[in-house]
C-alpha positions as CSV (number, residue, x, y, z in Angstrom):
1,M,-151.2,-3.8,32.2
2,V,-154.4,-3.1,30.3
3,F,-156.9,-5.8,29.5
4,A,-159.7,-5.9,26.9
5,K,-162.8,-7.8,27.7
6,R,-164.7,-9.9,25.2
7,Y,-167.7,-12.1,25.4
8,F,-168.1,-15.2,23.1
9,S,-171.1,-17.4,22.5
10,E,-170.8,-21.2,22.9
11,V,-170.1,-21.5,19.1
12,S,-167.2,-19.0,19.2
13,T,-165.8,-20.6,22.3
14,L,-165.4,-24.1,20.8
15,I,-162.3,-22.7,19.1
16,I,-161.2,-20.7,22.2
17,S,-161.8,-23.4,24.7
18,A,-159.5,-25.7,22.7
19,L,-156.8,-23.1,23.2
20,F,-157.3,-22.7,27.0
21,G,-154.2,-21.8,28.9
22,F,-153.1,-18.5,27.6
23,A,-150.0,-17.1,29.2
24,T,-151.4,-13.6,29.5
25,G,-155.2,-14.1,29.5
26,H,-157.8,-16.3,31.1
27,L,-161.2,-17.8,30.2
28,T,-164.1,-18.0,32.7
29,L,-167.7,-19.0,32.6
30,E,-170.5,-16.7,33.6
31,K,-174.2,-17.4,33.9
32,S,-176.1,-15.9,31.0
33,T,-179.1,-13.7,31.4
34,K,-180.6,-15.2,28.2
35,K,-183.7,-17.2,28.5
36,N,-182.2,-20.2,26.7
37,S,-179.6,-20.5,29.5
38,E,-176.8,-20.4,27.0
39,L,-173.4,-19.9,28.7
40,E,-171.3,-16.9,27.8
41,Y,-167.6,-17.2,28.0
42,F,-165.5,-14.2,29.1
43,Y,-161.9,-13.8,27.9
44,E,-159.5,-11.1,29.1
45,C,-156.8,-10.3,26.6
46,N,-153.5,-8.6,27.3
47,T,-153.6,-5.5,25.0
48,S,-149.9,-4.8,25.4
49,Y,-149.5,-6.6,22.1
50,I,-150.8,-3.5,20.3
51,E,-149.2,-0.7,22.3
52,Q,-146.2,-0.5,19.9
53,C,-148.5,-0.1,16.8
54,L,-147.7,3.0,14.8
55,E,-150.9,2.6,12.8
56,E,-154.4,2.0,14.0
57,P,-154.5,-1.8,14.6
58,P,-157.4,-4.0,13.5
59,D,-160.0,-4.7,16.1
60,D,-159.0,-7.5,18.4
61,L,-155.4,-7.7,17.2
62,G,-154.1,-8.6,20.7
63,E,-156.6,-11.5,20.9
64,I,-155.8,-12.7,17.4
65,I,-152.1,-12.7,18.2
66,E,-152.6,-14.7,21.5
67,I,-154.9,-17.3,19.9
68,V,-152.7,-17.8,16.8
69,A,-149.6,-18.0,18.9
70,K,-151.2,-20.8,21.0
71,E,-152.2,-22.6,17.8
72,Y,-148.7,-22.6,16.4
73,D,-146.8,-22.9,19.7
74,L,-145.1,-19.6,19.3
75,S,-144.4,-16.6,21.5
76,P,-147.1,-14.0,21.0
77,K,-144.4,-11.4,21.5
78,A,-142.5,-12.9,18.5
79,I,-145.6,-12.5,16.3
80,A,-146.3,-9.0,17.6
81,S,-142.7,-8.0,17.1
82,T,-142.9,-9.2,13.5
83,V,-146.1,-7.3,12.9
84,Y,-144.6,-4.1,14.3
85,R,-141.6,-4.4,12.1
86,E,-143.3,-5.5,8.9
87,S,-146.4,-3.2,8.8
88,A,-146.5,-1.0,12.0
89,C,-149.9,-2.8,12.4
90,K,-151.4,-1.4,9.2
91,Q,-153.8,-4.1,7.9
92,S,-153.7,-2.9,4.3
93,A,-149.9,-2.5,4.1
94,L,-148.3,-3.4,0.7
95,G,-144.6,-4.0,0.4
96,S,-142.3,-3.0,-2.4
97,S,-142.1,-6.7,-3.6
98,G,-145.8,-7.3,-3.3
99,E,-145.9,-8.4,0.4
100,I,-149.4,-8.1,1.9
101,G,-150.9,-7.1,5.2
102,L,-149.8,-7.1,8.9
103,G,-147.0,-9.7,8.5
104,Q,-146.1,-8.6,5.0
105,I,-146.6,-12.1,3.6
106,N,-145.0,-12.5,0.2
107,P,-147.6,-14.2,-2.1
108,A,-144.9,-15.3,-4.6
109,V,-143.2,-17.3,-1.9
110,W,-146.0,-18.5,0.4
111,V,-149.5,-18.6,-1.2
112,K,-149.1,-22.2,-2.4
113,A,-148.1,-23.5,1.1
114,L,-150.8,-21.4,2.8
115,K,-153.5,-22.8,0.5
116,K,-152.3,-26.3,1.1
117,A,-152.4,-25.7,4.9
118,K,-156.0,-24.3,4.3
119,I,-155.1,-21.0,5.9
120,I,-156.2,-19.0,2.8
121,K,-158.2,-19.8,-0.3
122,S,-156.7,-16.9,-2.4
123,T,-154.1,-14.2,-2.2
124,K,-156.8,-11.6,-1.3
125,D,-157.3,-13.5,2.0
126,L,-154.0,-12.1,3.1
127,Y,-155.8,-8.7,3.7
128,D,-157.9,-10.4,6.4
129,P,-156.2,-9.7,9.7
130,V,-156.9,-13.2,11.2
131,K,-155.7,-15.0,8.1
132,N,-152.7,-12.7,7.8
133,I,-151.6,-13.3,11.4
134,R,-152.2,-17.0,11.0
135,S,-150.1,-16.8,7.8
136,T,-147.4,-14.9,9.7
137,A,-147.4,-17.6,12.4
138,F,-147.3,-20.4,9.8
139,V,-144.1,-18.9,8.3
140,L,-142.5,-18.3,11.7
141,A,-143.4,-21.9,12.7
142,K,-141.9,-23.3,9.4
143,C,-138.7,-21.3,10.1
144,K,-138.8,-22.6,13.7
145,E,-138.9,-26.2,12.5
146,S,-136.1,-25.6,10.1
147,F,-133.8,-23.8,12.5
148,N,-134.3,-25.8,15.7
149,N,-135.9,-23.0,17.8
150,S,-133.1,-20.5,17.2
151,T,-134.9,-17.1,17.5
152,F,-132.2,-15.3,15.5
153,E,-132.4,-17.8,12.7
154,V,-136.2,-17.8,12.7
155,F,-136.3,-14.0,12.3
156,K,-133.6,-14.3,9.6
157,C,-135.6,-17.0,7.8
158,Y,-138.8,-14.9,8.0
159,N,-137.1,-12.2,6.0
160,G,-135.4,-14.5,3.5
161,S,-131.6,-15.1,3.2
162,G,-128.4,-13.2,2.7
163,A,-127.0,-10.1,4.3
164,S,-130.3,-8.2,4.4
165,A,-132.0,-11.1,6.2
166,N,-129.1,-11.2,8.7
167,K,-129.4,-7.4,9.3
168,Y,-133.2,-7.9,9.7
169,A,-132.7,-10.6,12.4
170,I,-130.2,-8.4,14.3
171,E,-132.7,-5.5,14.3
172,Q,-135.6,-7.8,15.2
173,M,-133.6,-9.2,18.2
174,R,-132.8,-5.7,19.3
175,A,-136.3,-4.4,18.9
176,Y,-137.7,-7.5,20.8
177,R,-135.4,-6.8,23.7
178,L,-136.3,-3.1,23.8
179,T,-140.0,-3.7,23.5
180,W,-140.4,-6.6,26.0
181,N,-137.3,-6.1,28.2
182,E,-136.4,-9.8,27.9
183,E,-134.4,-12.1,25.7
184,P,-136.2,-12.9,22.5
185,K,-138.1,-16.2,22.4
186,I,-139.8,-17.8,19.5
């Protein structure tokens, strides 16, 4: 397994320390060589979340997925699988119905709720990888609430409704199993 190493200042770490307990990473303190004796925080991130990307992923995509998954109590693998399927990790992806970014968020459906949740301020924010992954997790979490943690139903809900959404969920479940070699978890 490959790990990326990142250093964060105390300010950055306020957010990260609140999310302590990653399933595939860990946070440690190291003495700083800086004169002001500021602590630096070291985080190792499982980069396997980007190995299936067909496009060049945004910087720190693996870390973003892990952090956001923790915020929304979701499996990082479910978020990563959604990104693979929706955009192949292409940050600037545009769908045929106007979907935007990594998770192919449909502005016509989700912008109002995402603004209310203070995830975005405008539709153009969906091009930002952090805001798009957070939006993707928000949609998955809303679906998870509605369908009592059923992974199949959550994937179906993410895509919409009807026969095409059912087909999407079947394909997502299959892709998850092939990618992660385990039963899908939301």
